[in-house]
PyMOL commands that place a pseudoatom at each C-alpha (Angstrom):
pseudoatom trace, name=CA, resn=UNK, resi=1, chain=A, elem=C, hetatm=0, pos=[76.649, 2.875, -191.059]
pseudoatom trace, name=CA, resn=UNK, resi=2, chain=A, elem=C, hetatm=0, pos=[78.456, 4.375, -188.113]
pseudoatom trace, name=CA, resn=UNK, resi=3, chain=A, elem=C, hetatm=0, pos=[82.268, 4.162, -188.314]
pseudoatom trace, name=CA, resn=UNK, resi=4, chain=A, elem=C, hetatm=0, pos=[82.337, 4.105, -184.496]
pseudoatom trace, name=CA, resn=UNK, resi=5, chain=A, elem=C, hetatm=0, pos=[80.828, 0.605, -184.637]
pseudoatom trace, name=CA, resn=UNK, resi=6, chain=A, elem=C, hetatm=0, pos=[83.727, -1.633, -185.665]
pseudoatom trace, name=CA, resn=UNK, resi=7, chain=A, elem=C, hetatm=0, pos=[83.185, -3.745, -188.758]
pseudoatom trace, name=CA, resn=UNK, resi=8, chain=A, elem=C, hetatm=0, pos=[85.067, -5.778, -191.333]
pseudoatom trace, name=CA, resn=UNK, resi=9, chain=A, elem=C, hetatm=0, pos=[84.099, -6.454, -194.917]
pseudoatom trace, name=CA, resn=UNK, resi=10, chain=A, elem=C, hetatm=0, pos=[84.987, -7.818, -198.311]
pseudoatom trace, name=CA, resn=UNK, resi=11, chain=A, elem=C, hetatm=0, pos=[83.875, -4.881, -200.468]
pseudoatom trace, name=CA, resn=UNK, resi=12, chain=A, elem=C, hetatm=0, pos=[84.818, -6.586, -203.762]
pseudoatom trace, name=CA, resn=UNK, resi=13, chain=A, elem=C, hetatm=0, pos=[82.460, -9.504, -203.120]
pseudoatom trace, name=CA, resn=UNK, resi=14, chain=A, elem=C, hetatm=0, pos=[81.194, -10.683, -206.505]
pseudoatom trace, name=CA, resn=UNK, resi=15, chain=A, elem=C, hetatm=0, pos=[84.017, -8.946, -208.371]
pseudoatom trace, name=CA, resn=UNK, resi=16, chain=A, elem=C, hetatm=0, pos=[87.014, -11.010, -207.244]
pseudoatom trace, name=CA, resn=UNK, resi=17, chain=A, elem=C, hetatm=0, pos=[86.439, -14.615, -208.249]
pseudoatom trace, name=CA, resn=UNK, resi=18, chain=A, elem=C, hetatm=0, pos=[83.347, -16.695, -208.781]
pseudoatom trace, name=CA, resn=UNK, resi=19, chain=A, elem=C, hetatm=0, pos=[81.057, -18.569, -206.401]
pseudoatom trace, name=CA, resn=UNK, resi=20, chain=A, elem=C, hetatm=0, pos=[83.681, -20.865, -204.848]
pseudoatom trace, name=CA, resn=UNK, resi=21, chain=A, elem=C, hetatm=0, pos=[86.034, -17.954, -204.190]
pseudoatom trace, name=CA, resn=UNK, resi=22, chain=A, elem=C, hetatm=0, pos=[83.179, -15.862, -202.836]
pseudoatom trace, name=CA, resn=UNK, resi=23, chain=A, elem=C, hetatm=0, pos=[82.153, -18.548, -200.351]
pseudoatom trace, name=CA, resn=UNK, resi=24, chain=A, elem=C, hetatm=0, pos=[85.699, -18.553, -198.934]
pseudoatom trace, name=CA, resn=UNK, resi=25, chain=A, elem=C, hetatm=0, pos=[85.747, -14.736, -198.858]
pseudoatom trace, name=CA, resn=UNK, resi=26, chain=A, elem=C, hetatm=0, pos=[82.482, -14.566, -196.928]
pseudoatom trace, name=CA, resn=UNK, resi=27, chain=A, elem=C, hetatm=0, pos=[83.599, -17.362, -194.606]
pseudoatom trace, name=CA, resn=UNK, resi=28, chain=A, elem=C, hetatm=0, pos=[86.858, -15.633, -193.651]
pseudoatom trace, name=CA, resn=UNK, resi=29, chain=A, elem=C, hetatm=0, pos=[85.114, -12.344, -192.877]
pseudoatom trace, name=CA, resn=UNK, resi=30, chain=A, elem=C, hetatm=0, pos=[82.337, -14.036, -190.875]
pseudoatom trace, name=CA, resn=UNK, resi=31, chain=A, elem=C, hetatm=0, pos=[84.878, -16.168, -188.975]
pseudoatom trace, name=CA, resn=UNK, resi=32, chain=A, elem=C, hetatm=0, pos=[87.053, -13.149, -188.168]
pseudoatom trace, name=CA, resn=UNK, resi=33, chain=A, elem=C, hetatm=0, pos=[84.001, -11.221, -186.995]
pseudoatom trace, name=CA, resn=UNK, resi=34, chain=A, elem=C, hetatm=0, pos=[82.963, -14.100, -184.697]
pseudoatom trace, name=CA, resn=UNK, resi=35, chain=A, elem=C, hetatm=0, pos=[86.478, -14.540, -183.328]
pseudoatom trace, name=CA, resn=UNK, resi=36, chain=A, elem=C, hetatm=0, pos=[86.876, -10.884, -182.372]
pseudoatom trace, name=CA, resn=UNK, resi=37, chain=A, elem=C, hetatm=0, pos=[83.266, -9.754, -181.803]
pseudoatom trace, name=CA, resn=UNK, resi=38, chain=A, elem=C, hetatm=0, pos=[83.196, -7.367, -184.766]
pseudoatom trace, name=CA, resn=UNK, resi=39, chain=A, elem=C, hetatm=0, pos=[80.312, -6.842, -187.207]
pseudoatom trace, name=CA, resn=UNK, resi=40, chain=A, elem=C, hetatm=0, pos=[80.656, -8.333, -190.690]
pseudoatom trace, name=CA, resn=UNK, resi=41, chain=A, elem=C, hetatm=0, pos=[79.155, -6.143, -193.420]
pseudoatom trace, name=CA, resn=UNK, resi=42, chain=A, elem=C, hetatm=0, pos=[79.042, -6.892, -197.126]
pseudoatom trace, name=CA, resn=UNK, resi=43, chain=A, elem=C, hetatm=0, pos=[77.891, -5.128, -200.283]
pseudoatom trace, name=CA, resn=UNK, resi=44, chain=A, elem=C, hetatm=0, pos=[74.977, -6.605, -202.236]
pseudoatom trace, name=CA, resn=UNK, resi=45, chain=A, elem=C, hetatm=0, pos=[76.160, -10.088, -203.214]
pseudoatom trace, name=CA, resn=UNK, resi=46, chain=A, elem=C, hetatm=0, pos=[75.963, -9.793, -206.976]
pseudoatom trace, name=CA, resn=UNK, resi=47, chain=A, elem=C, hetatm=0, pos=[78.372, -11.771, -209.153]
pseudoatom trace, name=CA, resn=UNK, resi=48, chain=A, elem=C, hetatm=0, pos=[79.453, -9.610, -212.076]
pseudoatom trace, name=CA, resn=UNK, resi=49, chain=A, elem=C, hetatm=0, pos=[80.693, -12.654, -214.017]
pseudoatom trace, name=CA, resn=UNK, resi=50, chain=A, elem=C, hetatm=0, pos=[77.411, -14.558, -213.949]
pseudoatom trace, name=CA, resn=UNK, resi=51, chain=A, elem=C, hetatm=0, pos=[75.023, -11.613, -213.361]
pseudoatom trace, name=CA, resn=UNK, resi=52, chain=A, elem=C, hetatm=0, pos=[73.433, -13.479, -210.441]
pseudoatom trace, name=CA, resn=UNK, resi=53, chain=A, elem=C, hetatm=0, pos=[72.491, -12.495, -206.902]
pseudoatom trace, name=CA, resn=UNK, resi=54, chain=A, elem=C, hetatm=0, pos=[73.942, -15.514, -205.112]
pseudoatom trace, name=CA, resn=UNK, resi=55, chain=A, elem=C, hetatm=0, pos=[72.377, -14.475, -201.813]
pseudoatom trace, name=CA, resn=UNK, resi=56, chain=A, elem=C, hetatm=0, pos=[69.026, -15.565, -203.283]
pseudoatom trace, name=CA, resn=UNK, resi=57, chain=A, elem=C, hetatm=0, pos=[70.195, -19.210, -203.191]
pseudoatom trace, name=CA, resn=UNK, resi=58, chain=A, elem=C, hetatm=0, pos=[70.701, -19.535, -199.430]
pseudoatom trace, name=CA, resn=UNK, resi=59, chain=A, elem=C, hetatm=0, pos=[68.328, -19.840, -196.453]
pseudoatom trace, name=CA, resn=UNK, resi=60, chain=A, elem=C, hetatm=0, pos=[70.402, -17.552, -194.277]
pseudoatom trace, name=CA, resn=UNK, resi=61, chain=A, elem=C, hetatm=0, pos=[71.437, -14.065, -195.283]
pseudoatom trace, name=CA, resn=UNK, resi=62, chain=A, elem=C, hetatm=0, pos=[74.684, -12.207, -194.853]
pseudoatom trace, name=CA, resn=UNK, resi=63, chain=A, elem=C, hetatm=0, pos=[74.481, -8.563, -193.784]
pseudoatom trace, name=CA, resn=UNK, resi=64, chain=A, elem=C, hetatm=0, pos=[74.479, -6.731, -197.124]
pseudoatom trace, name=CA, resn=UNK, resi=65, chain=A, elem=C, hetatm=0, pos=[74.255, -3.240, -195.619]
pseudoatom trace, name=CA, resn=UNK, resi=66, chain=A, elem=C, hetatm=0, pos=[77.795, -2.090, -196.438]
pseudoatom trace, name=CA, resn=UNK, resi=67, chain=A, elem=C, hetatm=0, pos=[77.859, 1.469, -197.694]
pseudoatom trace, name=CA, resn=UNK, resi=68, chain=A, elem=C, hetatm=0, pos=[80.593, 1.492, -200.311]
pseudoatom trace, name=CA, resn=UNK, resi=69, chain=A, elem=C, hetatm=0, pos=[81.279, 5.210, -199.771]
pseudoatom trace, name=CA, resn=UNK, resi=70, chain=A, elem=C, hetatm=0, pos=[82.867, 4.247, -196.423]
pseudoatom trace, name=CA, resn=UNK, resi=71, chain=A, elem=C, hetatm=0, pos=[85.492, 2.027, -198.053]
pseudoatom trace, name=CA, resn=UNK, resi=72, chain=A, elem=C, hetatm=0, pos=[88.020, 4.827, -198.720]
pseudoatom trace, name=CA, resn=UNK, resi=73, chain=A, elem=C, hetatm=0, pos=[88.066, 5.400, -194.949]
pseudoatom trace, name=CA, resn=UNK, resi=74, chain=A, elem=C, hetatm=0, pos=[89.027, 1.870, -193.926]
pseudoatom trace, name=CA, resn=UNK, resi=75, chain=A, elem=C, hetatm=0, pos=[92.303, 0.005, -194.176]
pseudoatom trace, name=CA, resn=UNK, resi=76, chain=A, elem=C, hetatm=0, pos=[92.792, -2.980, -196.483]
pseudoatom trace, name=CA, resn=UNK, resi=77, chain=A, elem=C, hetatm=0, pos=[94.039, -6.356, -195.291]
pseudoatom trace, name=CA, resn=UNK, resi=78, chain=A, elem=C, hetatm=0, pos=[95.580, -8.147, -198.284]
pseudoatom trace, name=CA, resn=UNK, resi=79, chain=A, elem=C, hetatm=0, pos=[96.035, -11.884, -198.116]
pseudoatom trace, name=CA, resn=UNK, resi=80, chain=A, elem=C, hetatm=0, pos=[99.837, -12.164, -198.012]
pseudoatom trace, name=CA, resn=UNK, resi=81, chain=A, elem=C, hetatm=0, pos=[100.163, -15.682, -199.489]
pseudoatom trace, name=CA, resn=UNK, resi=82, chain=A, elem=C, hetatm=0, pos=[98.078, -18.381, -201.173]
pseudoatom trace, name=CA, resn=UNK, resi=83, chain=A, elem=C, hetatm=0, pos=[98.296, -20.555, -198.065]
pseudoatom trace, name=CA, resn=UNK, resi=84, chain=A, elem=C, hetatm=0, pos=[96.841, -20.107, -194.589]
pseudoatom trace, name=CA, resn=UNK, resi=85, chain=A, elem=C, hetatm=0, pos=[98.334, -17.285, -192.569]
pseudoatom trace, name=CA, resn=UNK, resi=86, chain=A, elem=C, hetatm=0, pos=[96.995, -16.290, -189.148]
pseudoatom trace, name=CA, resn=UNK, resi=87, chain=A, elem=C, hetatm=0, pos=[95.156, -12.978, -189.471]
pseudoatom trace, name=CA, resn=UNK, resi=88, chain=A, elem=C, hetatm=0, pos=[95.725, -10.534, -186.618]
pseudoatom trace, name=CA, resn=UNK, resi=89, chain=A, elem=C, hetatm=0, pos=[92.686, -8.706, -185.228]
pseudoatom trace, name=CA, resn=UNK, resi=90, chain=A, elem=C, hetatm=0, pos=[91.371, -6.303, -187.839]
pseudoatom trace, name=CA, resn=UNK, resi=91, chain=A, elem=C, hetatm=0, pos=[88.874, -3.501, -187.187]
pseudoatom trace, name=CA, resn=UNK, resi=92, chain=A, elem=C, hetatm=0, pos=[87.288, -1.272, -189.843]
pseudoatom trace, name=CA, resn=UNK, resi=93, chain=A, elem=C, hetatm=0, pos=[89.089, -3.299, -192.468]
pseudoatom trace, name=CA, resn=UNK, resi=94, chain=A, elem=C, hetatm=0, pos=[88.337, -4.380, -196.016]
pseudoatom trace, name=CA, resn=UNK, resi=95, chain=A, elem=C, hetatm=0, pos=[89.687, -7.883, -196.700]
pseudoatom trace, name=CA, resn=UNK, resi=96, chain=A, elem=C, hetatm=0, pos=[91.169, -8.653, -200.108]
pseudoatom trace, name=CA, resn=UNK, resi=97, chain=A, elem=C, hetatm=0, pos=[92.306, -12.038, -201.426]
pseudoatom trace, name=CA, resn=UNK, resi=98, chain=A, elem=C, hetatm=0, pos=[91.013, -15.567, -201.884]
pseudoatom trace, name=CA, resn=UNK, resi=99, chain=A, elem=C, hetatm=0, pos=[91.553, -17.104, -198.379]
pseudoatom trace, name=CA, resn=UNK, resi=100, chain=A, elem=C, hetatm=0, pos=[91.226, -20.663, -199.693]
pseudoatom trace, name=CA, resn=UNK, resi=101, chain=A, elem=C, hetatm=0, pos=[91.824, -22.603, -196.499]
pseudoatom trace, name=CA, resn=UNK, resi=102, chain=A, elem=C, hetatm=0, pos=[89.335, -23.998, -194.017]
pseudoatom trace, name=CA, resn=UNK, resi=103, chain=A, elem=C, hetatm=0, pos=[91.831, -23.075, -191.293]
pseudoatom trace, name=CA, resn=UNK, resi=104, chain=A, elem=C, hetatm=0, pos=[90.475, -19.521, -191.462]
pseudoatom trace, name=CA, resn=UNK, resi=105, chain=A, elem=C, hetatm=0, pos=[87.058, -20.671, -190.266]
pseudoatom trace, name=CA, resn=UNK, resi=106, chain=A, elem=C, hetatm=0, pos=[87.491, -24.057, -188.540]
pseudoatom trace, name=CA, resn=UNK, resi=107, chain=A, elem=C, hetatm=0, pos=[86.679, -22.447, -185.179]
pseudoatom trace, name=CA, resn=UNK, resi=108, chain=A, elem=C, hetatm=0, pos=[83.131, -21.712, -186.410]
pseudoatom trace, name=CA, resn=UNK, resi=109, chain=A, elem=C, hetatm=0, pos=[82.721, -24.353, -189.126]
pseudoatom trace, name=CA, resn=UNK, resi=110, chain=A, elem=C, hetatm=0, pos=[79.166, -25.334, -188.178]
pseudoatom trace, name=CA, resn=UNK, resi=111, chain=A, elem=C, hetatm=0, pos=[78.019, -21.700, -188.333]
pseudoatom trace, name=CA, resn=UNK, resi=112, chain=A, elem=C, hetatm=0, pos=[79.623, -21.291, -191.754]
pseudoatom trace, name=CA, resn=UNK, resi=113, chain=A, elem=C, hetatm=0, pos=[78.008, -24.480, -193.036]
pseudoatom trace, name=CA, resn=UNK, resi=114, chain=A, elem=C, hetatm=0, pos=[74.642, -23.312, -191.726]
pseudoatom trace, name=CA, resn=UNK, resi=115, chain=A, elem=C, hetatm=0, pos=[75.101, -19.929, -193.390]
pseudoatom trace, name=CA, resn=UNK, resi=116, chain=A, elem=C, hetatm=0, pos=[75.548, -21.607, -196.767]
pseudoatom trace, name=CA, resn=UNK, resi=117, chain=A, elem=C, hetatm=0, pos=[72.593, -24.010, -196.537]
pseudoatom trace, name=CA, resn=UNK, resi=118, chain=A, elem=C, hetatm=0, pos=[70.631, -23.821, -199.792]
pseudoatom trace, name=CA, resn=UNK, resi=119, chain=A, elem=C, hetatm=0, pos=[66.959, -22.870, -199.777]
pseudoatom trace, name=CA, resn=UNK, resi=120, chain=A, elem=C, hetatm=0, pos=[64.463, -25.742, -199.759]
pseudoatom trace, name=CA, resn=UNK, resi=121, chain=A, elem=C, hetatm=0, pos=[63.195, -24.777, -203.216]
pseudoatom trace, name=CA, resn=UNK, resi=122, chain=A, elem=C, hetatm=0, pos=[66.705, -25.166, -204.603]
pseudoatom trace, name=CA, resn=UNK, resi=123, chain=A, elem=C, hetatm=0, pos=[67.167, -28.562, -202.938]
pseudoatom trace, name=CA, resn=UNK, resi=124, chain=A, elem=C, hetatm=0, pos=[63.839, -29.710, -204.378]
pseudoatom trace, name=CA, resn=UNK, resi=125, chain=A, elem=C, hetatm=0, pos=[64.737, -28.450, -207.854]
pseudoatom trace, name=CA, resn=UNK, resi=126, chain=A, elem=C, hetatm=0, pos=[68.105, -30.240, -207.799]
pseudoatom trace, name=CA, resn=UNK, resi=127, chain=A, elem=C, hetatm=0, pos=[66.576, -33.410, -206.346]
pseudoatom trace, name=CA, resn=UNK, resi=128, chain=A, elem=C, hetatm=0, pos=[63.956, -33.482, -209.088]
pseudoatom trace, name=CA, resn=UNK, resi=129, chain=A, elem=C, hetatm=0, pos=[66.423, -32.755, -211.868]
pseudoatom trace, name=CA, resn=UNK, resi=130, chain=A, elem=C, hetatm=0, pos=[68.893, -35.412, -210.719]
pseudoatom trace, name=CA, resn=UNK, resi=131, chain=A, elem=C, hetatm=0, pos=[66.503, -37.886, -209.096]
pseudoatom trace, name=CA, resn=UNK, resi=132, chain=A, elem=C, hetatm=0, pos=[67.989, -40.819, -211.010]
pseudoatom trace, name=CA, resn=UNK, resi=133, chain=A, elem=C, hetatm=0, pos=[71.424, -40.117, -209.556]
pseudoatom trace, name=CA, resn=UNK, resi=134, chain=A, elem=C, hetatm=0, pos=[70.678, -39.563, -205.879]
pseudoatom trace, name=CA, resn=UNK, resi=135, chain=A, elem=C, hetatm=0, pos=[70.874, -43.185, -204.723]
pseudoatom trace, name=CA, resn=UNK, resi=136, chain=A, elem=C, hetatm=0, pos=[74.069, -44.256, -206.427]
pseudoatom trace, name=CA, resn=UNK, resi=137, chain=A, elem=C, hetatm=0, pos=[77.689, -43.395, -205.836]
pseudoatom trace, name=CA, resn=UNK, resi=138, chain=A, elem=C, hetatm=0, pos=[78.593, -40.487, -208.047]
pseudoatom trace, name=CA, resn=UNK, resi=139, chain=A, elem=C, hetatm=0, pos=[81.830, -38.813, -208.954]
pseudoatom trace, name=CA, resn=UNK, resi=140, chain=A, elem=C, hetatm=0, pos=[81.672, -35.546, -210.824]
pseudoatom trace, name=CA, resn=UNK, resi=141, chain=A, elem=C, hetatm=0, pos=[84.564, -33.826, -212.526]
pseudoatom trace, name=CA, resn=UNK, resi=142, chain=A, elem=C, hetatm=0, pos=[84.335, -30.177, -213.447]
pseudoatom trace, name=CA, resn=UNK, resi=143, chain=A, elem=C, hetatm=0, pos=[87.022, -28.949, -215.809]
pseudoatom trace, name=CA, resn=UNK, resi=144, chain=A, elem=C, hetatm=0, pos=[87.151, -25.184, -216.097]
pseudoatom trace, name=CA, resn=UNK, resi=145, chain=A, elem=C, hetatm=0, pos=[89.451, -24.259, -218.915]
pseudoatom trace, name=CA, resn=UNK, resi=146, chain=A, elem=C, hetatm=0, pos=[88.238, -21.304, -220.966]
pseudoatom trace, name=CA, resn=UNK, resi=147, chain=A, elem=C, hetatm=0, pos=[89.068, -18.472, -218.604]
pseudoatom trace, name=CA, resn=UNK, resi=148, chain=A, elem=C, hetatm=0, pos=[92.330, -20.119, -217.529]
pseudoatom trace, name=CA, resn=UNK, resi=149, chain=A, elem=C, hetatm=0, pos=[93.927, -20.141, -220.972]
pseudoatom trace, name=CA, resn=UNK, resi=150, chain=A, elem=C, hetatm=0, pos=[96.793, -17.683, -220.760]
pseudoatom trace, name=CA, resn=UNK, resi=151, chain=A, elem=C, hetatm=0, pos=[96.512, -17.450, -216.968]
pseudoatom trace, name=CA, resn=UNK, resi=152, chain=A, elem=C, hetatm=0, pos=[99.641, -17.009, -214.874]
pseudoatom trace, name=CA, resn=UNK, resi=153, chain=A, elem=C, hetatm=0, pos=[98.563, -19.988, -212.776]
pseudoatom trace, name=CA, resn=UNK, resi=154, chain=A, elem=C, hetatm=0, pos=[99.294, -23.513, -213.908]
pseudoatom trace, name=CA, resn=UNK, resi=155, chain=A, elem=C, hetatm=0, pos=[96.427, -25.713, -214.997]
pseudoatom trace, name=CA, resn=UNK, resi=156, chain=A, elem=C, hetatm=0, pos=[96.324, -29.455, -214.408]
pseudoatom trace, name=CA, resn=UNK, resi=157, chain=A, elem=C, hetatm=0, pos=[97.399, -31.619, -217.302]
pseudoatom trace, name=CA, resn=UNK, resi=158, chain=A, elem=C, hetatm=0, pos=[95.454, -34.559, -218.742]
pseudoatom trace, name=CA, resn=UNK, resi=159, chain=A, elem=C, hetatm=0, pos=[97.473, -37.090, -216.701]
pseudoatom trace, name=CA, resn=UNK, resi=160, chain=A, elem=C, hetatm=0, pos=[96.167, -35.524, -213.493]
pseudoatom trace, name=CA, resn=UNK, resi=161, chain=A, elem=C, hetatm=0, pos=[92.551, -36.042, -214.591]
pseudoatom trace, name=CA, resn=UNK, resi=162, chain=A, elem=C, hetatm=0, pos=[93.242, -39.579, -215.794]
pseudoatom trace, name=CA, resn=UNK, resi=163, chain=A, elem=C, hetatm=0, pos=[94.744, -40.456, -212.404]
pseudoatom trace, name=CA, resn=UNK, resi=164, chain=A, elem=C, hetatm=0, pos=[91.674, -39.027, -210.655]
pseudoatom trace, name=CA, resn=UNK, resi=165, chain=A, elem=C, hetatm=0, pos=[89.384, -41.209, -212.759]
pseudoatom trace, name=CA, resn=UNK, resi=166, chain=A, elem=C, hetatm=0, pos=[91.388, -44.398, -212.304]
pseudoatom trace, name=CA, resn=UNK, resi=167, chain=A, elem=C, hetatm=0, pos=[92.158, -43.905, -208.592]
pseudoatom trace, name=CA, resn=UNK, resi=168, chain=A, elem=C, hetatm=0, pos=[88.996, -42.489, -207.005]
pseudoatom trace, name=CA, resn=UNK, resi=169, chain=A, elem=C, hetatm=0, pos=[88.989, -41.635, -203.321]
pseudoatom trace, name=CA, resn=UNK, resi=170, chain=A, elem=C, hetatm=0, pos=[87.284, -44.307, -201.272]
pseudoatom trace, name=CA, resn=UNK, resi=171, chain=A, elem=C, hetatm=0, pos=[84.469, -43.179, -198.941]
pseudoatom trace, name=CA, resn=UNK, resi=172, chain=A, elem=C, hetatm=0, pos=[86.661, -44.130, -195.966]
pseudoatom trace, name=CA, resn=UNK, resi=173, chain=A, elem=C, hetatm=0, pos=[89.332, -41.585, -197.004]
pseudoatom trace, name=CA, resn=UNK, resi=174, chain=A, elem=C, hetatm=0, pos=[86.987, -38.637, -197.515]
for i in range(1, 174): cmd.bond("trace and resi %d" % i, "trace and resi %d" % (i + 1))
show_as sticks, trace
zoom trace
């Protein structure tokens, strides 16, 4: 990769959070690249936690041609807060953080959604596995607790989950 061709990246992709975090991390880099006309380059999208190549799940591919030996020669943009903060133009920069706000990529939301479309084979597999559930209204609750025990971040208490179950969001409010 030529350093004269501006690029941005998230070199720790797959090592800084799990799938949900990684989708936000890819989205912010792609959105920034679109906004400023800069190439977005990523390392191979392998999740160290789950030992999975997530890029195999999606129809569209991200550019996984990042040469990690270039990373010492680029600056790092660290997410300053856990809420949306406008990111100034970054060139030859390695992003670091979670970037958990759709405000980072609202200007190219349809492109981001298209990027993360699952492969047909995956849709078919899920449809077959859950065929009895596809025509009814479903609410799913995922409680991730194990790796949060002892975390510095607060976890939701049981009252929060009870309120979610007794006061579901109506389709009109989604």
